[in-house]
C-alpha positions as CSV (number, residue, x, y, z in Angstrom):
1,M,1.0,-12.9,-43.8
2,T,-1.0,-14.6,-46.6
3,T,-3.6,-15.7,-44.0
4,V,-4.0,-12.1,-42.7
5,I,-4.3,-10.7,-46.2
6,H,-7.0,-13.3,-47.1
7,A,-8.8,-12.6,-43.8
8,V,-8.9,-8.9,-44.4
9,N,-10.0,-9.5,-48.0
10,T,-12.9,-11.7,-46.9
11,F,-13.9,-9.2,-44.2
12,V,-14.0,-6.3,-46.6
13,I,-16.2,-8.3,-49.0
14,A,-18.5,-9.4,-46.2
15,L,-18.8,-5.8,-45.0
16,A,-19.8,-4.6,-48.5
17,M,-22.4,-7.4,-48.8
18,F,-23.8,-6.6,-45.3
19,E,-24.2,-2.9,-46.2
20,L,-26.0,-3.8,-49.4
21,G,-28.3,-6.2,-47.6
22,A,-29.0,-3.7,-44.9
23,G,-30.0,-1.1,-47.5
24,I,-32.2,-3.4,-49.4
25,S,-33.8,-4.7,-46.2
26,K,-34.5,-1.1,-45.0
27,E,-36.0,-0.2,-48.4
28,Y,-38.5,-3.1,-48.5
29,S,-39.4,-3.1,-44.8
30,S,-40.2,0.6,-44.4
31,S,-43.6,2.0,-45.1
32,D,-44.1,5.0,-47.5
33,D,-45.5,7.2,-44.7
34,E,-42.3,7.3,-42.6
35,E,-39.9,9.3,-44.7
36,N,-39.2,11.0,-47.9
37,I,-38.3,8.4,-50.5
38,Y,-35.6,10.5,-52.1
39,S,-33.7,11.1,-48.9
40,N,-34.0,7.4,-48.1
41,I,-32.5,6.4,-51.5
42,R,-29.8,9.1,-51.2
43,R,-28.8,7.7,-47.8
44,I,-28.7,4.1,-49.0
45,I,-26.7,4.9,-52.1
46,T,-24.3,7.0,-50.1
47,R,-23.7,4.2,-47.5
48,F,-23.3,1.5,-50.2
49,V,-21.0,3.4,-52.5
50,G,-18.9,4.6,-49.6
51,T,-18.5,1.1,-48.4
52,A,-17.7,-0.1,-51.9
53,C,-15.1,2.6,-52.3
54,I,-13.5,1.6,-49.0
55,A,-13.5,-2.0,-50.0
56,L,-11.9,-1.2,-53.4
57,V,-9.2,0.9,-51.8
58,L,-8.4,-1.7,-49.2
59,E,-8.3,-4.4,-52.0
60,A,-5.9,-2.2,-54.0
61,L,-3.6,-1.8,-50.9
62,I,-3.7,-5.5,-50.3
63,M,-2.7,-6.1,-53.9
64,I,0.2,-3.7,-53.6
65,I,1.5,-5.4,-50.5
66,K,1.0,-8.8,-52.2
67,Y,2.8,-7.8,-55.4
68,S,5.7,-6.2,-53.5
69,Q,6.2,-9.4,-51.5
70,L,6.2,-11.5,-54.6
71,E,8.4,-9.0,-56.5
72,L,5.8,-8.5,-59.2
73,A,6.3,-4.8,-59.8
74,G,5.1,-5.1,-63.4
75,N,1.6,-5.9,-62.2
76,L,1.1,-2.7,-60.2
77,Y,-1.1,-1.2,-62.8
78,Y,-3.9,-3.4,-61.6
79,P,-4.2,-1.8,-58.2
80,V,-3.6,1.6,-59.7
81,G,-6.6,1.0,-62.0
82,I,-8.7,-0.1,-59.0
83,L,-7.7,3.1,-57.2
84,F,-8.6,5.2,-60.2
85,G,-11.9,3.4,-60.5
86,S,-12.8,3.9,-56.8
87,S,-11.9,7.6,-57.1
88,F,-14.1,7.9,-60.1
89,L,-16.9,6.2,-58.2
90,L,-16.4,8.6,-55.3
91,V,-16.5,11.6,-57.6
92,A,-19.7,10.2,-59.3
93,L,-21.3,9.9,-55.8
94,G,-20.4,13.5,-55.1
95,A,-22.0,14.5,-58.4
96,F,-25.1,12.5,-57.6
97,L,-25.5,14.0,-54.2
98,W,-24.9,17.5,-55.6
99,L,-27.5,17.0,-58.4
100,T,-30.1,15.6,-56.0
101,K,-29.6,17.9,-53.0
102,G,-32.7,20.0,-53.5
103,H,-35.0,17.3,-54.8
104,K,-38.1,16.8,-52.6
105,E,-41.1,14.6,-53.1
């Protein structure tokens, strides 16, 4: 079970890093004539923050499973803090998208 948890943890981190690299690569490889810069940045930020939120939630769930197996119920406030942080990040993303919805170059 520890190997499976470690493999899922590594996969989630690798996926978040891949999304960040893909966003940065697209930003520097695209020319300015192709697309509106604001919509491009909104799409990149949405993809990255969405991937980061998924990674944080999965990490918190893995921590809950790990702590329940080790009978460390007193440490459950760490994954709860991660869940609150990821929910705040998701709400902040929604606010960012709402505030920039009508912005055109």
